[in-house]
N, C-alpha and C positions, 0 to 999 in steps of 0.2 A: 731279704734280697728279692727284688721283683723280677719279673720275667726278663726285662731288657738287660739288667745287670748280670744275671746268670748267663745269658747268651754271650755277652762280651767276655766274661771270665773264661768260658769254655773255648772261645776263639783264641784267647791269649795262650792258654795251656797247649792247644793244638799247635800253635806257631812255635812255641818253645820246644816241643817234642820233635819237630821237623828240623830245628837248627842244631840240636845237641850232637848228632853224629858227625857233622862237619867240624865242629870244634874239637871233638875227641881225636879225629884223624890228624890234626895239626900238631899235636903234642909229641915230644920225643922221650917218653918214659919207657921204662922196662916193660917186658911182657907181663910180668907179675902185676906190676902196677896197672898195666893196661887191663889185665883180666879183672883185678879188683875194682878198678874204676867202672869197667863195663858192667860188672855185677851190681855195683851201687846204682849205676845209671839205669840198668834194667829194672832194679827194684823200685827206683824212683818213677821210672816210666810206667811201671805197673800201677803204682799208687795214683799217678796222675791220670792214667787211663781209667782206673776205677772211679776216681773222682769225676772225670769227664762223663763217664757212663751214668753215674748217679745224677749229675746235673742235667744230662740229656733226658733222663727218665722224668725228672721233676718238670722239665720244660714241656715234655709230652703230656704229663698228667695235668699241668696247669692249662695247656691248650684244650684238652678234652673237657675239663670243668667249664672253661669259658664257652665252649660250643654248647654244652648242655644248658647253661644259663641263658644263652641267646635263644635257643630253641624254645625254652619254657616261656620266655617273654613274648616271642612271636605267637605262640599258641594262645596265650592269654589275650593278646591283642585281637587275634582272629575270632576268638569266642566271645569277646565283649560286644554287647549291643551297640548299635549306632545311636547313641543318646540324642544327638542333635539333629539327626535326619529323620527320626520316626515322627509320624503325625501325632497331633495332640489327641488325648483320649476323647472318645465319643461322649456327647452330651447325654446324660441320663434322663430318659423320658419313659412314660408309661407306654408299653407296647413294644413291638419288635424293632430291631435296628433299622434305620432308614434304608430302603432299597435304592437302586440306582435312579437317577432323575428320570421320571416318566415323561411320556408325551403330554404336552400341555392340554390339547383338545383333540379328541378322537370322535369321529363320526362313523356310525355303523348302520347300514341299511339292512332291513330284514323283511320277512313276509313270504308269501307264496302265491302262486296262481293256481286256481282250483277248477276242475271240471268234474261235477258231481251229479248224481242222480238219487232220487228218492221215490219209493213205491210204498203206498199204504193200502192195507186191506179196506179200511174205512176212511173216507175222505175227511181230512181236517183242514184243508185249504191252508197249508202251513209251510210249504217249501221245506228247507232242510233243518228247521228248528221246530221240534214237536212240543205243542202245548199239552202237557201230560194230563191236566185236569179237565180237558175239553174234548175227550173222546166221545163221539156222538152215540146217543142211545138209539134203539131201533125205531122210535117215533120219527126220527129225522130222516130226510131223503139222503143225507150224507152217509148214513149207515150202510146203504146198499151201493154206494159209489166207491170205486177205487180211485186212487190218486197217484199220478206220476208227474214228476217235474225233472227237467235237466237244468242245472243251475251252476253259475260261476260266482254267485253272490258272496260266498264265503271266502273268496280271495282277499288277501290282506296285504297291507303295506305298513311297515313300521320304521321308525327312525329313533336311534339312540345316540345322544350326544353326551360325552363324558369330558369334564374339565378338571384337571388335577391342579389344585391350589398349591399343594406341597406333597411330600411323600406320604402324609397321613390324611390329608383332607381332600375330598373330591365332591364336585357338583355334577349331577347327571340329570338329563331330561329325556323322557320317553314318550313317544306318540305311536298309537296304533289304531287303524280303522279297517272296516270291511264294508261290504255293500248290501248288508241285510236291512238297511233302512228302507222306508217306503215314502216316496214323494207323491205329490198330488196327481201326477200323470203317470205314475209307475204302472206297468201292465205287462202281461206275457204276449200281447197281440202282435206288436211290431218291433219296437225299438228295444224292449227289455231294459229300460233306463232306470236302474235302481239307485237309490240315493245312498251316498256314503253314510256310515254309522260310526260314531265315536265309541271306541272300546276303551282305550287308555290314553290319558294325557296327564302326566304328573312330573314333578321334579323331586330330587332327593339330595340331601346333604349327608355325607358319611365322614366320620372321624374315626379311623381305625386305631389311632393312638389311645383315644379315650373310650372306644367301643360304644359310640353314640351315633344314632341315625335318625334323620327326620325325613318324612315323606309328606307331600301335599299335592292334591289333585285327584283325578279319577282313576281308579284301578280296582283290582280284586279286594274285597273286604278283608280286614285283618282276620276275620273268622275263617277264611278259606285256608285249607291245609297247605303247608309248605313242604318242600323236599328236605330242606336243611335250614336251621335257624329260623329267623323271620326276615327273609331276604326277598325284595321285589324281583320279579321275573324268575323266581325259583318256586313258584306255586306248583302243587301236585294236581294238575288238571287231568280229568279222564281223557283217554285217547280217542274217544268216540268221534265219528263223523257228525253225528247229531249236534247241532249248534246249541241245544239246550242240555246236552250232556246226559245225565242219568237221574232218575227219581232218587231222592235221598241225598244227593250231592249238595253240600252246604256252600253256596256261593252267591255273591252279588258283586257287580262292578258298579261302584258309585264314588262320589266325592268323599274325601276324608282328609284329616290331618293326623298323622301318626308319628309317635315317638317310640324308639326301640333302644334298649340298652343291652349290651353283651356283659352281663354281670359277672359271670365266671366262664371259664372255657367249657363250651358245650351247653351253656344255659343263656337264653335270651328272654327278656321281658318286654312286652309292648303294650301300648294303650293307644286307642284312636277314637276320635269323634267323627261320626259318619252321617251322611245325608239320610233324613228320615222319610218314611212313607209307610202307609198302612193298607193292608188288605182287609176290607170289611166284608164279612160273610153273614148277611142277615136276610131273613125271609119273613113274610107275614102271610097268614091264611085265616080262613073263617071256619070254625067248627059248625056242624059235625063233619061236613064233607072234606074239610082240610084243603080246599082249593085256594090258590093264591099265587104268589110269586115273590120276586126279590123286594126287599124293603129299600126304598130309594132314599137318597139324601134329600131332605126336605119333607120326609114323611112325618107322621104324628104318632107318638106312643104316649099313652096316659095323658092326653091333652097337651103334650109338649112337642113342639116342632124341633126336629133334629137336623142339623146340617154337618156333614162330615166329608163332603167332596165338593170342590169348586172346579168349574171348567174354564180353562184359560181362554181369554178373548181380547186381551189388551195387547194388540200388535201381533207380530209373527213368531215371537219367541216361544209361547206356549199355546198357540192357537188351537182350540178344540181338544186340548190335553186335560184329562181329569187329574186333579192334584188334591190329595187329602190335606186336612187342616192341621198340619204338624207345626209345633211351636218350639221344639227342642231337638237337638241331634241325638242319634243313637250313640251309645258308649260301649266300647268293646275292650276287654283286657285279654291278653294271651301270654302264656308261658310255654316256651319251646325247649326241648331237651334233646341233645345229641350225645349220648354217653359213649358212643363208639360202635354200637350195634343197634341200628334202627333210629327212627325219629319219632318223638312223642310230643303231643300238644294237649294243653287244657285251656279252656277259654270261658269267659263270662260275657253276658250281653244284658244291657239295660236299655229300656225303651220307654218313651213317653207319648201316649196316645191322647190326642185332643179332639174335641168336637165343640160345636157351638149350638146352644139350645135357646128356645124362646118359650117362656111361660106367660100366658095371657092373664091380664089383671082381673077380668070379670068372669073367669071360668075357663074351662078347657078350650084350647085353641081349635078352631074349625078350619079345615083345609080350604085354602083359596080365599079366606075372608080378607076384605080390604078395610074393614071398620074396627076390628078388634085390635087393642093395644096390648103390648107386653114388654117384658124385661129379658134381655139377652144375657146369657151366662156361658163362659167358657168352662168346660170340664176336662180334667186331665186324669188319665189312668196310667199307673206305672206297671210295666211288664218286665220280665227278666227270664233269662235262660242260662243253662250251663251245658258244656259239651267238651268233646275231646276227639283226638284222632291219633292213629299210629301208621307208620310206614316201615315195614320190616323186610330186609333182604333175606328171605327164607333160604334161597340158594344164591349166594352173591353172584351177580352178573347174569344169572339165569332166571330167577323167579322172585317176584316181589309181592307182598301182601299189603294192601291199603284198606283202612277202615276208618269211619268217622261216625259221630252221632251227636245230636243236639236235642235237648229236652227243656221245656219251659212253658211259660204262659205268654202268648204274644210273639211267637218265634216262627210262624209259618212262612213269612216272606223270605227267610234266610235259607230256604231249600228250593230245589229246582222245580218242584211241583206247585209251589205258590198256593198252598192251602191258607185258610183265613188266619189272621192274627187276632181279630176282635169281632164281636157281634154287638147287637144293640142291647142295652140294659133298660129296666123299667123306668129309671129316672131320665132316660135320654142320653146318658153317658155311654162310652164304649166299654163293653165288658170283655175281659180277656178270654181267649180260647186256649185251653191247654192242649199241647201237642208235642210230637216228637218226629224226628227223621233220622234215618241211618242208611249207610251205604258200605258195601264191602267189595273189594276187587282183587283179582289176581292178574298180574302182568308177566308174561313169559317172554324170554329172549332165546329161542332155541339155537339160533346162530346169528352171526353179525348181519344186521340189516333187516331182521324179521322181528316184529313185535306182535304177540298174540294176547288179547285181553278178554276178560270176562268180568262183568259187574252185576251186582244185584242191589236193589235199593227199595226202601219203603218209607212212606210218610203217612201220618195218621193224626187226626184231631178228635177231641172229645166233644160231646154235645153241650150246648149252653143255651137254655131257652126259658121262657115264662109265658103265662097266659093272662090276659085281662078280659075276664068274662069269656065270650066266645071268640075273641080275637087272639090268634096264636102268633108268637114272635120268637125270634132267635135262630139258632143253628141246630139242626138235627132234632127238631121238635117231633115227637112220635105222632102228633096229630096232623102233620103235613101229609098230603096225599102224594103217593108215587104210583097211582093206579094205572096210568096209561103210558108209562115210560117205555114199555115194550110193545106198544100197539101203534100202528100207523093209521092215520086218518087223513082225509083231504086237508083239514086245517093244519095238521102238523107237517104234512108233506109239502105244504106251501112255504115252509121255513119258519113256522110259528112254534113256540113252546107251549104245550098244553098247561092249563092252570092246575091240572091234577097230576103233574110230574114236576114237583119241586126238587126232589133228588139232590139235597145238599151233599157235597163230597165228604166222605168220611176217611177213605183210605185210597192211596195210590201205590202201586207196586210195579217193578220193572226188572227185567233180565235182559242184558245186552252182551253179545259176544261179537268179536271181530278181529281184524288183523291189519297190519301195515307191513308192506314189503318194499324195500328199496330196489328200484329197477336200475338206477345209475347213481353213483356217488363219486365225484372226482373234481377236477379243476374247474368244471363248468357248473358246479352246484350239485343238486340232488333231485332225483325224480322218484316219487313213491306212489304206490297204488294200494288201495285198501277197500275192504267191504265189511259190513256189519249187519247183524240181524237183531231186532229189538222186539220184545213182547211186553206190552204195557196193559195193566188192568186198573180200572176205575170202579170203585164201589161206593154206594150211597148209604146214608143213615136209614135205619128202619123207619117206615111210616105206613100210612094206610096203603095197602097193596104190596107191602114187603120192602126189601132192601135191594133194589135193582143194581146190576153191575153191567159193565161193558168192557170190551178190550180191543186191542189193535195189534196187528203184526206189521212191522215196518222193516224194509230192506233198503240199505243205502250203499252206494259205491262212490269212490273218489280217486282221482288222479291229481297229484299236486307236484308242482315244480318249485323248488326252493333255490332261487338263483344266487342267494348271498350266503 
């Protein structure tokens, strides 16, 4: 019996129970019969009432079960996922899930305006960029002259353009220049019209999905230390006001094509081919006095004419610029590690030094001859070096330690002091100079807006020389005379270098301390002022008369406004 049938039966029984008293009152039986009938009716009514109560209870139980089933179905429906309204699953790719659609092209201006001063104990005629290897010896009038300049030439302008191809691929271009270039009419007399100088001009392609990056153009060498990974515009550059930074700092800004891969989290590998150039450190003198001077390109050694430098003269692009005879790019490899505490790098460098020689047919070549004939020959010498660097958060957010070093043969150009890469060899080829450079620095941030820094650096090369009879050649030859480097004469005071002061550079050292303090930082940019003190020492190789040295004390100040 279903719910509807039970409900109808209960209603019929109830109706019968209501009609029975009226029927009993209409009969004309005796009282006994009436009592007996009433008892039977009462008994019947009780049974009917019990039956009705049981049926009513069953109806209530059936109703309760029906409610429970309905509630369970509704709960399942609410808990079930919306199968047909959910988005399709994301495409599986290498790399993180795609971020929200980025801006297509973004342009960012940068740079600063600078008002700076420089004071030197010994005049180097150098503005705010110190040539560390050219500190004057006492024979020069510069030694007894102080130097002061006020300059805005280190002011910079930069432009960064970023174009997002999709959430993983990006193209960027970066340009930066200052005014440390020198034009034909540049001077301090009236207009102070200093020429713009190209610092950076390059573009990059980045694919974050594949962890692959390409850079092409002029920027910091791959050998320069980074703050994290191998990332452009994240190089760890000393905070100095001096535009030439610190002795021992490994840097060059030059053309290159670079490829970098993020091989594992926290590990990046890179390789670059970069523009070549050579620093040739060669002298010649005559025994026994050891007087002489620099060995020039076009000079003769063992009867062979040697050419290793050409002067630009074809148009305005390299007019009067000396360019070495390079025939292949430098190659640099780097591995960078970011394990979670600190940044670590190791790198290798390969270089190819070339020059051009002439051997005469009928005997040793004679300087200036117009009748002797000979055969030209290009000679190439292979150089290499290895190095590494660390950047450690000694006290996170408060104190950092940075250190770098480079060692090899033919690596002098890759440090700030610019010591020689090569010298002359007996066969007229370029002979490698063994050398090393190192720098260490501490950068403190006592409170927000204040940076205090201290750097120490050193660069050194080893001697490389030979003799042909009484003619002395090379770098650091002990037969070279240094006798009058510390003596002033009318000849030297007129700006001439004495023949008995060859003084090839052996070692450069530097200690620099300074600070930067924000004066304002807000909606209208940032204003910072700073000052630094620098002590530099230059030491020559031992020769006749000893191993002379000289030094310089330099003080610089700067106020800079960063509007962007």
